[in-house]
C-alpha positions as CSV (number, residue, x, y, z in Angstrom):
1,M,0.1,-0.1,-0.1
2,F,1.3,3.5,-0.9
3,T,0.7,6.2,1.6
4,N,-2.5,7.6,-0.5
5,G,-4.4,4.3,-0.3
6,F,-3.4,3.0,-3.7
7,T,-1.7,-0.5,-4.2
8,F,0.8,-0.8,-6.8
9,D,-1.0,-2.2,-9.4
10,Q,-3.5,0.4,-9.0
11,K,-0.7,3.0,-9.5
12,F,0.7,1.1,-12.4
13,S,-2.3,1.0,-14.3
14,R,-3.0,4.7,-13.6
15,A,0.5,6.0,-15.1
16,M,-0.2,3.4,-18.0
17,R,-3.4,5.1,-18.6
18,R,-1.8,8.5,-18.8
19,N,1.3,7.3,-21.1
20,P,0.3,4.1,-22.3
21,N,3.4,4.2,-25.1
22,K,5.9,4.2,-22.1
23,L,5.4,0.4,-21.7
24,G,6.0,-0.1,-24.8
25,A,9.4,1.4,-25.4
26,I,10.5,-0.1,-22.0
27,A,9.5,-3.6,-23.0
28,M,10.9,-3.1,-26.7
29,L,14.1,-1.9,-24.9
30,D,14.1,-5.3,-22.6
31,L,13.4,-7.6,-25.6
32,G,16.3,-6.0,-27.3
33,L,18.8,-6.2,-24.4
34,A,17.7,-10.1,-24.0
35,L,18.1,-10.7,-27.9
36,L,21.3,-9.2,-27.8
37,L,22.5,-11.0,-25.0
38,L,21.2,-14.5,-26.2
39,V,23.2,-13.5,-29.4
40,G,26.3,-12.9,-27.3
41,L,25.6,-16.3,-25.4
42,T,25.2,-18.5,-28.7
43,A,28.1,-17.0,-30.1
44,G,30.3,-17.8,-27.3
45,V,29.0,-21.3,-27.3
46,F,29.6,-21.6,-30.9
47,A,33.4,-20.6,-30.5
48,F,34.0,-22.8,-27.5
49,S,32.6,-25.8,-29.3
50,G,34.6,-25.1,-32.6
51,S,38.0,-24.7,-30.3
52,A,36.9,-27.6,-28.3
53,S,36.5,-29.9,-31.7
54,S,39.6,-28.8,-32.9
55,T,41.4,-29.9,-29.8
56,S,39.2,-33.0,-29.7
57,S,40.4,-33.9,-33.4
58,S,44.0,-33.0,-32.3
59,N,43.7,-35.3,-29.6
60,D,42.2,-37.9,-31.8
61,A,44.8,-37.7,-34.6
62,M,47.6,-38.1,-32.1
63,K,46.2,-41.0,-30.6
64,N,45.5,-42.6,-33.9
65,V,48.9,-42.0,-35.6
66,S,50.5,-43.5,-32.4
67,M,48.4,-46.6,-32.6
68,I,48.6,-47.1,-36.6
69,G,52.7,-46.7,-35.8
70,E,52.5,-49.5,-33.2
71,K,50.2,-51.7,-34.9
72,I,52.0,-51.6,-38.0
73,R,55.4,-52.4,-36.1
74,Q,53.9,-54.9,-34.3
75,A,52.4,-56.5,-37.8
76,F,55.7,-56.4,-39.5
77,S,58.1,-57.3,-36.4
78,S,59.1,-60.8,-37.6
79,Q,59.7,-59.2,-41.2
80,T,63.0,-57.4,-42.6
81,D,61.2,-54.4,-43.8
82,F,57.4,-52.7,-44.7
83,T,57.7,-53.7,-48.6
84,G,54.0,-53.7,-49.9
85,L,52.5,-51.8,-46.9
86,D,49.7,-49.4,-48.1
87,N,46.7,-48.1,-46.8
88,A,44.8,-51.3,-48.0
89,M,47.0,-53.6,-46.1
90,A,46.9,-51.2,-43.1
91,I,43.4,-51.3,-42.8
92,G,43.4,-55.2,-43.6
93,L,45.8,-55.6,-40.3
94,G,43.3,-53.5,-38.3
95,A,46.0,-51.0,-37.7
96,V,43.7,-48.2,-38.6
97,P,41.0,-46.8,-36.2
98,S,37.3,-47.9,-37.6
99,N,36.4,-44.1,-37.6
100,W,38.9,-43.2,-39.7
101,V,37.8,-46.0,-42.5
102,S,35.6,-44.8,-45.2
103,G,35.5,-48.0,-47.7
104,A,38.9,-48.4,-49.0
105,N,40.1,-45.0,-47.9
106,I,41.3,-43.4,-44.8
107,R,40.2,-40.2,-43.6
108,N,41.2,-38.5,-40.6
109,G,39.0,-35.9,-38.2
110,W,39.2,-33.1,-40.8
111,N,37.8,-35.3,-43.6
112,G,41.6,-35.2,-45.0
113,A,43.4,-38.0,-46.7
114,V,45.6,-40.4,-44.8
115,T,48.1,-42.1,-46.6
116,I,50.2,-45.1,-44.8
117,A,53.1,-46.3,-47.4
118,A,56.4,-48.3,-47.1
119,G,59.1,-45.9,-46.9
120,T,62.5,-45.1,-48.4
121,P,64.7,-47.0,-47.4
122,A,61.9,-49.9,-47.1
123,T,63.3,-50.3,-43.3
124,Q,60.6,-47.3,-42.6
125,F,57.2,-46.5,-43.2
126,T,55.2,-43.1,-43.4
127,I,51.9,-42.1,-42.0
128,A,50.6,-38.9,-43.7
129,L,47.7,-37.0,-42.7
130,A,46.4,-34.4,-45.2
131,A,43.9,-31.2,-44.5
132,V,45.5,-30.5,-40.9
133,P,44.1,-27.0,-39.8
134,Q,46.6,-24.4,-38.6
135,E,45.5,-24.7,-34.9
136,A,46.2,-28.3,-34.8
137,C,49.6,-28.2,-36.7
138,A,51.6,-27.3,-34.1
139,S,50.6,-29.7,-31.4
140,L,50.8,-32.7,-34.1
141,G,54.1,-31.2,-35.3
142,T,55.7,-31.6,-32.2
143,F,53.8,-34.7,-30.4
144,R,56.4,-37.3,-29.5
145,Q,59.3,-35.3,-30.5
146,G,62.7,-37.7,-30.6
147,E,60.4,-40.7,-31.3
148,W,60.2,-40.7,-35.0
149,A,62.9,-41.1,-37.4
150,A,61.3,-38.0,-39.1
151,V,58.7,-35.5,-39.3
152,S,57.6,-33.1,-42.1
153,I,54.9,-30.4,-42.4
154,G,54.7,-30.1,-45.9
155,A,58.1,-29.9,-47.6
156,T,59.6,-28.7,-44.2
157,N,61.8,-31.3,-42.6
158,I,61.2,-30.9,-38.5
159,P,64.2,-31.4,-36.3
160,Q,63.5,-34.2,-33.9
161,T,65.7,-32.9,-31.0
162,G,66.2,-29.2,-29.7
163,N,63.9,-26.4,-29.6
164,I,61.7,-26.9,-33.0
165,M,58.8,-24.6,-32.3
166,N,60.4,-21.9,-34.5
167,T,60.6,-24.2,-37.3
168,V,57.1,-25.9,-36.9
169,T,55.1,-22.5,-36.3
170,T,56.8,-21.2,-39.6
171,A,56.1,-24.2,-41.6
172,C,52.6,-24.3,-40.6
173,G,49.9,-22.9,-42.7
174,A,46.1,-22.4,-43.2
175,T,45.9,-26.0,-44.1
176,N,48.7,-28.8,-43.8
177,T,50.1,-32.4,-44.8
178,I,51.9,-33.9,-41.9
179,T,54.1,-36.8,-42.4
180,W,55.4,-39.0,-39.8
181,T,58.5,-41.4,-40.8
182,V,58.3,-44.8,-38.5
183,A,61.6,-46.8,-38.4
184,K,61.6,-50.6,-37.6
């Protein structure tokens, strides 16, 4: 109750009868602010899910490249070299995770081609991932540093010892092909 005996509802009703457009302007302002907040939150969610997705694809790629390398080495442990190794053989050996197999092709988390082949010399083999985005390139180019016979990003060979970040970040472009060489 207000001092003059009117309730809030009665005061509000009287004020609105005097100036009905005032409520419309306030309601439109509130609606505009609510929509602006909703757009901002939605943009934030999409930005976060995009970076989370890229991180997830990077982690999956690291795990899968390591697994492919180990399974092929294990399968060829009694052989003198990797002669004949290709994508079809790697799939047949069960060395490639099923979520990367698409018919006779191998595709990574960014839908880029994955190529597995005997190397030169044949006592080595390579695992190459195409279409690696820039935000995943540095982490993939440096993971398990020193454990590979060689790593290249595009045409740039990445040293396997010392501080390699300058070489890696210089080599990484918008879209990259990273090749790991595995020795027997």
